[in-house]
Structure formats: structure tokens, C-alpha cells
C-alpha positions, 0 to 999 in steps of 0.5 A: 650243106646239111639240112637242119631238123627245123628245115625238114619240119618246114619242108614236111609242113609245106609238103602236107599243105601242098597235098591237102590243097591239091586234094581239095582241087582234085576232089572239086574236079572229080565231083563234076560241079564245074561243068565248063571246060575252062573251069576244069582247065584252071583247076588242073593248072592250079594242081600242076602249080601246087605240085611242082615242088613236091619232088624237091620237098620229098627228097629233103624229107626222105633223105633226112629220115634215112640219115637220122633214123628220125622216128618222130618225123617218120610218124608225121610223114606217115600220116600223109598216106591217106591224102597222098593215096587219094590224090594219086587216084584222082589225078590218075583219072585225068592222066592226059592232063595230070599224069606227072602230078599222079606220079608225084603223088604216087611216089609220096605214098609209096615212100610213106609205105616204105617208111611205115613198114620200116618204123612201124611194121604191122603196127607192132614194136615186135615182129618176126624177122627171118634168121640169116647166117653170115654167109647168107648175109654176105651174099645179100650184101654182095648183091646190093653192092653190085647193083649200087655200083653198076647203076652208079657207073652207068649214071656216070656215063649218062645212060638213060634213067629208065634204062638204069632203073630197069637194070636196078630192078632186075639186079634187085629182083630177089632182094625183098624187104624181108631179106633187107631186114634180115641183113640188118638184124643179123649185123645188129644181133651179131654186132658184126662190125666187119660186115657192117662196114661192108654193108654201109660202104656205099650208103651215099650212093644208095641214098642218091640212087633212091632219089634218082629213081623216084620219078621214072616208070613203074619199074624204076620207081620200085627200084627207087623204093627198094633202094630207099629201104636199103639206105634206111637199113644202112643208116641204122647200121652206121649209127647203131653198130659202127656208131657213125653219124651218117651225115658227117661221113657223107659230107667227108666224101664231098670236096671241101668247097661244095660241102657248104652248099648241099649234101648231094652233088647238085652242082657240077661243072661251071661253078664259080670259086668261093672264098668261104662256104655260102649258106645257100639253103638258109638264104633260100629259106629266108628269101622264100619266107621274107615278105615285102613290107611296102611298095607295090610288092607288099606282102609278096615273098622275095622269091617264089618257092613254088616256082624255084626249088632249092636245088634250082637256087643252089645252081643259080647261086653257084653258076651266077645264072639267075635267069629262072629266079629273076622271073619269079622274085621281087627284082630290086631285092634280088639285085641287092642279094646278088650284088652283096653276095658276089663281093662277099663270097666269090673270088672273081666277084667282078666276073661273077657279077657280070655273068649274073647281070648278063643272065637277067638281061642287065649290065653289072652297073645296073645290077648294083642299083637297088633300093631296099628296106633296112630290115631286109639288109640287116637280116641278109647280113645275119645270114651272110656274115661275110657281108660287111 
């Protein structure tokens, strides 16, 4: 299911807060004010917990900006550059304990740099872009298509991400940002629709690869950043030359049952069949923001979004495997969600309910026993209109 602009604004806000909180923690660690080892370990643990959802949030923001050419959101995202760069530098000083977090912060600020170069080159609206002939543009497009298709094929046969990233880096070695911009400018100025179609044919694969490469080694990350720049340019051409909505054309390439869940192929084999499209991401946003109003869990969100990403939740719903989510939620309300969701949306709902119950160590009968607040159930029925 396509993310709404409001959802992306929310994701960007969460990303900003996470970077800000993590930076404060990293600065306290670097200041040396906490002298005991236990205190430093606690700070490192808190940074790791804060940064856990950064890749998922970054995916959402980058993909939306690439597909919608949203300059306003790009401006808000670019404002995080200084904090993200500072966080990367501080975490890099503690690579033994915070290596993964340094990598996450590094991907954020390098992504910001690419988006900044694309939307706000040198701080000027006008910029010099090298001229290119149609033959030169065609050669560049052939290079890009070859790299995308080869890497996609190798991803399909489960070759390692580092291997594929290295391959992409080599294939795109001569494809710098100036050439990518020149291809886009040639197609735009010539209004060359044939070349535009050729250039944008693999748009969905380019977006996917840019996400695949975001957490590898240095060469893999550089290939991912370059692929993201290519995806941005493809999206621009789709909208402005072919007058296509990048998101709509992307959805058409996905089988109908999956289109309601996510815009990328996050759930493959093992998913249960549905009777209607499930608004999984809207449900996830609701569960991670709705706070319990009474009882021992008062004030807690139904689902801990820091521990369970939206992609993890999509997989949990579609596979009836709630083992991870159940460890990080208000259990009575989650049992209510699973029970009502299964009957309303899944064809083999009894089998679904049995599998879901088994995944959290319960029987189907005990799964269906819950007491919840009326406001929660009312809101749930609004989000899941198939529930009667």
C-alpha cells in the first residue's frame, strides 16, 4: 500500500527526533563526563535502541521523495544533515560498540547529500549541466539498464549483498552525477519520449536496489547512493516527460493481492490469502500511536514501534507469525487485533488464527479471550472496515 504524504511527514519527524536524541547521547558519551564503564555501556545501549528503526524510516522518506519529487519534504530532510553527520562522526569513534549505528547515521547524511545536490545544487536554482548528444545519452542509459538488470538478476539467485554491491559499483564506475543529470536534461530539453521510456523502464528496480545497498560496505553504499540518484532522475522524467505517476505505475507491476500491503516486495512465500486488501500500514501507525487509557499498561502504545518496524509488522500480519510483535506489545489488545483481523480479512481464517496463536504460545481459543476498551475497538473498526 502506498504511503500517504502525512505518513511520510510522520516518518521524517520520527527520524529527526531519533537523530536528535541519539546525538545528545553520543555527545554525553564523547564528553567523558560519565566516568564509569557501566554508565557508558548504558548510553551505548540507549543509542542502539534509538537507532534501530532508522533504516526503515529512511527507506520510507527516500522512496517517497524519489517517487513524488517532493521539494518541500526534501528541504525538511536536508536540514538533518549537520546532526546526522555529527552523529556519524561520534559513533565512528566507538566502532567496536556503535559500528552499526555509525553506518546508519552515515547512510542518512549521504542520502541527504544526494537529495540536496538533486534539489538544491550549489544553493542555486540555475546550474550548468554538460550538454549531451542523443547517442551519448543512449549509451549512458544502456550502461544504467545493464547494471540494474544484472544486479536484480543476481539478487534473485541470492548472491550476497556485498558481492552485488561491488558489482554495481564497478558497472556504474563511470556514471557520475554529472552524467546522470545530463541524461535527464537531454531527455527533458528534447522532449524525447522514446528515450524517456527506455530510461524509466527499470524505475522500480532502481528504487529497490537503492534500498538493498543502503547498509553494506563502503562500495555497496556508494552504489546505493548512485542508484538512488538514478531513481530520482527516472522519477522526474516519468512525471514531467511521460506524465506518469511513478507510484501508480509501480503498483501495477505488483500482483493484485499484494498491492494493498506495501509498494515493495516485502512479503514473498508463505503469506495467507486474503478476501480484501488489508490496510496494514495504517493499522501499524494506529497501534504504535494509540496509548492505553487504563490498567497497568496505561500510557503505553499498543505496539512498540522502536522494537517492531513496519516491514516486520507487514510480515507478521501476512504470515500469521506474531512472535516478535507479541513480545513488544500490550498483549490483550494485540490478541483482539489478531482475532478480529483474521475473521474479517483472511480466507482460511481458522487456519490463520491457529497459526497466529501457535506463534505466540497460545491456543486459538485462548487467543480469542481478551478485554479491551470500547474506544480502541471503535477505532479499530474504522481502520479495518471489513470488521463487523
